[in-house]
Phi, psi and omega in degrees: 000127179267134178243123171260140168254127187243128184230112171281144186211122172238110179055054184244027182300336182286333187246329196298325188295320176299317182299310183294322175292331172299317181289324175294344180262008183293144176292334171241097190293150174289153179283336172200150175240123181249116173259123179267110179274114190258066174073031180298147176248013177235206190267024184305301185303316182299315180295319183294318179291326179297326183263019169090004180279155171275124191256125173245133182266125176236092191284343181274112179304141179147118185294324175301318177295325178287318178297319180291329175294320178292321181297318185285332180273340183296149183242004182281156174295323177241148172242126169257139181234143169215182184252158183295336180261026177243161180225093176300142177289167191297331183262014184301307181290330177298311182295319181292314182303328177294345179251004183289315180309124178082006179243158170249336182203144180230159178201158189215182187286156175234149176218125177287144172245161181091019180239170170302147192302322180291328178288325172302317182299315181298321179300320181289319182290317181298317186288327178292320177297315176305313184294320179297325179297310182296322176294323175295328178280355179083017187230073180303133184261101178259109181269138185293347176285347181204078179208157175213155179201162178290118185299314183300319178293322179294326176287325181296321179272010173098354177079215185275140175299147185274060178237154180266030174197144176064015182295333173294309182296318182293325175296319179300323178287331173291328186275343184304311182292351183269352179162199189280126172255126184242142173263129183246100190303327180272000176262075182277139167237132178265131186228151186304148179271011182292345176297341184244016179295333180270004180111146178296322178303313176299317179302307181291333177294323181291323181296315181297323174298316182294323181285336183280357180089000179243056186284154177231007181199185179293157168280173179314130179088349182272339170110302183154181186292348174235138179292000000 
């Protein structure tokens, strides 16, 4: 089975190199890494190409457009996604691949880095509790920083909705009726704490907006309006 990793990126030269190196260190290497350069004005595309990624150009800014471009360009049987400011642990793809048979989509835990250690611990624990709650409600929350799906099935349902928020979560909900969606505990991705630079209060307020169906930015793990 071939696995493509897709990363949308807009002006991500500060983070992208670490993400690509984390992918290069996987115990199960990706069959291809696709970086979607979403109208960057920095060295994002140059860095991606230098580190062996296939660069796809999506000139119109918009993360939903970039993710869809990556989905369509990927050649793998499965697509795994993460963000330019994220660092999957070494066993990430191996853990996901072990659960692909009989599934249409997978997702895993997130842990922020760049915070005091106890806050990093709380982000992982808190996010895990949130995922369990959403699963109990029958609404699995697949964040693009750590999800994977059967590419053919994703294309069958039309891919990502053309919205600039929750496009990852909404794709997960579109995939749910097509088969089994599994949570993979060992498939950890560490993601940047830049999401909380404006303060935890604003961060949580944004998540409530996302859940209310009136989102103005990415959901947890999505990064921001720009990847």
